[in-house]
N, C-alpha and C positions, 0 to 999 in steps of 0.2 A: 795620427800622431805616432811618432817613433817611441819605442819602449827603451829609453836610455836613462841610466842613472847619472844625472848631471853632477852629483856630488863626487863622482869618481873621475871626472874629466880633469886632466892635467893642463894647467894654463901654459901658454907659450910666453917667452920673454918678449915684451914690447918696448918701444922707445918711450921717451917722456911724453906725457899727455899734453898736447898743445890745444889751446882754446882760443877761439875768435869770438868777439862780441861786437855787434853792430849797434849804433845808436845815433839819434839825430837831435839830441838836446845837448846844450852846452853844459858839461859837468861842473860842479862846484869843486874845483881843485884847490887843495890846501898845501902850501909849502911845508915840508917836514924836515928841512935841513939837508945837508950834503947834496945840494942841487937837485933834489927830488921833490915831486908833488904827489899827493895822494887824493884819490877820488873813488867813488863807488858807482857801480852800474847795476840796476835791478833788471833781471831777465828771468822769466818763468818762475816768479816768486822766490828767486834766489838773489842774494846780494853779493856781487863780486867786488872785492877790495883790490884796487890797482895802484901800483906805484910806478911812475915813469919819470924820466929826466925832465927837469924844468925847461930846458931849451926845446926839447921835442914838444912839450905841452904848449909853450908859447907859440911855436910855429904852427901847431894844430889850431890853436885859438885864433890866430891870424887868418888862417884859411877859412875858418868857420864864419868869419865876418864878411866874406866876399860874395855871398849868395847862398842858394840852397846847397846843402851838403849832406853827406852821410859819413860817419866816422867808424873806424874799426880798431879795436884794441886786440892785440895778439899777445900771448904769453904762455908760460908753462903753468899748468894747473897745480896750484900749491895746496897747502893744508886746508882742511875744512874749518869753517867757523860755525858759530851757533846759527847763523842766518844764510850761509852760502860757502864761498871759497875765496881764497887769496889767489890772485894771478901774479906770478913771479916773472921777473925780467920782461915787464910790459913794454910794448911798443905801440905807438898810435899812428894811424894814417887817416887822412881826410880826403874824401873823394867829392868832387863837384857833381851835383845832380844836374843832368842835362835834360831839359824838358822834352817830352815825346814830340817827334816830328823834327827836332833839330839835331838828332843823332846822325852821324855819318855812316 
């Protein structure tokens, strides 16, 4: 182990913290006005609160009905809540799951 005083290290400037969450259950999205919907995803005992555009969510929900899928939400890590974090500027993408043996 190195003998370093970690309290004296100077942090470097980083870019905004981006976060990606994957899930395979249809979320209970609630319209909140201004063409936005709100839902939550639990991951590693943290609850992430996500707001995305209503149109994007409807498109994602449509894709989720076409067969096996995996969804990913990306966004900026926002403020902490009592149970997790807010994801700001959320975007959603749905990927079709291809059974093994049928991949190209």
